[in-house]
C-alpha positions in Angstrom: -20.8 19.0 24.5 -17.4 17.9 26.2 -18.0 14.3 24.7 -18.3 15.8 21.3 -15.3 17.8 21.4 -13.2 14.7 22.6 -14.5 12.8 19.8 -13.8 15.5 17.2 -10.3 15.6 18.7 -9.9 11.8 18.5 -11.0 11.7 15.0 -9.0 14.5 14.0 -5.8 12.8 15.3 -6.5 10.0 13.4 -7.0 11.8 10.2 -3.8 14.0 10.6 -1.7 11.1 11.6 -2.9 8.7 9.1 -1.2 5.4 8.7 -0.3 3.1 5.7 0.6 -0.4 6.3 3.3 -1.7 3.8 4.5 -5.1 3.7 7.1 -6.9 1.4 7.0 -10.6 1.1 10.2 -11.6 -0.6 10.3 -14.6 -2.7 13.8 -15.4 -1.2 14.9 -13.3 1.8 18.7 -14.1 1.3 18.8 -12.2 -1.9 18.8 -8.3 -2.0 18.6 -5.8 -5.0 19.8 -2.4 -5.5 16.9 0.3 -5.4 15.5 1.4 -8.7 14.7 5.0 -9.6 11.5 4.1 -11.9 9.1 1.5 -12.1 6.8 0.2 -14.9 3.3 -0.8 -14.1 1.5 -3.7 -15.5 -2.2 -4.6 -15.2 -1.8 -8.0 -16.8 1.5 -10.4 -17.2 3.8 -8.8 -19.3 5.3 -10.3 -22.7 8.9 -9.9 -21.6 10.7 -12.8 -19.5 10.8 -11.9 -16.0 11.2 -13.3 -12.6 9.5 -12.5 -9.2 11.3 -11.0 -6.4 8.3 -10.7 -4.0 4.7 -9.4 -3.3 3.8 -6.1 -1.9 0.8 -5.3 0.0 -0.2 -1.7 0.9 -3.3 -0.8 2.9 -5.3 1.8 5.0 -8.2 3.2 6.6 -7.0 6.8 6.0 -5.7 7.1 2.3 -7.5 6.4 -0.9 -6.3 4.3 -3.8 -4.2 6.9 -5.6 -1.8 7.4 -2.3 -1.9 3.6 -1.8 -0.8 3.4 -5.4 2.0 6.1 -5.1 3.2 4.2 -1.8 3.1 0.6 -3.4 5.2 1.8 -6.3 7.8 3.6 -3.9 8.1 0.1 -2.0 8.8 -1.5 -5.4 11.6 0.8 -6.1 13.0 0.5 -2.7 13.2 -3.4 -2.9 14.7 -3.1 -6.6 11.6 -4.1 -8.9 11.7 -3.1 -12.3 8.1 -3.3 -12.5 5.0 -4.5 -10.8 2.0 -6.7 -12.0 -1.2 -5.3 -10.1 -2.9 -8.3 -8.7 -5.6 -7.0 -6.4 -7.5 -4.2 -5.0 -10.5 -4.1 -2.7 -11.9 -2.0 0.1 -14.0 -3.2 3.3 -16.2 -0.9 5.0 -16.8 -1.4 8.7 -19.0 0.3 11.7 -17.9 0.0 15.1 -18.6 1.4 18.6 -16.0 2.3 21.0 -16.8 3.3 24.8 -15.8 7.0 25.5 -17.0 8.7 28.9 -19.7 6.1 29.6 -21.2 6.3 26.1 -20.6 4.3 23.1 -19.4 6.2 20.1 -20.0 4.9 16.6 -17.4 5.1 14.2 -17.2 4.0 10.5 -14.1 3.3 8.2 -13.0 1.9 5.0 -10.1 -0.2 4.7 -8.4 -0.1 1.4 -5.8 -2.5 0.0 -3.7 -2.9 -3.0 -1.5 -5.8 -3.9 1.3 -6.2 -6.6 3.7 -8.8 -7.6 7.4 -7.2 -7.8 9.4 -8.3 -10.7 12.8 -7.8 -12.4 13.2 -8.6 -16.3 15.6 -11.3 -17.3 18.6 -10.2 -19.1 17.6 -6.4 -19.2 18.9 -3.3 -17.5 16.0 -1.1 -16.3 15.4 2.1 -18.7 14.9 5.2 -16.7 11.3 6.0 -17.9 9.1 7.7 -15.4 5.7 5.9 -15.1 
């Protein structure tokens, strides 16, 4: 029973304090843009002229795609993107064992990942339209 309580506590801590890994890979580390207050989302290449400012990768075992999508858009606005072009979405399930009190506890998880290209439009100011 003690082992079960420890496993339950251990699992609850991970759920309660879930983490998200957010990476921004700038095209040019020497150029910084002012944050934007809205973001447009494209699922294919836009018709307007644009330039790439970097790539954003968001992943987590603790949150679903909706939360990751929200965090990806937030990061895009922080780095000054006018829009993002979604480039990838995947999830990977895994099962692993961890020793605990002389026993092996089997845990499972699903790691979700979203990727997008952060862009700015050439010769245009962003329109403050929420997406």
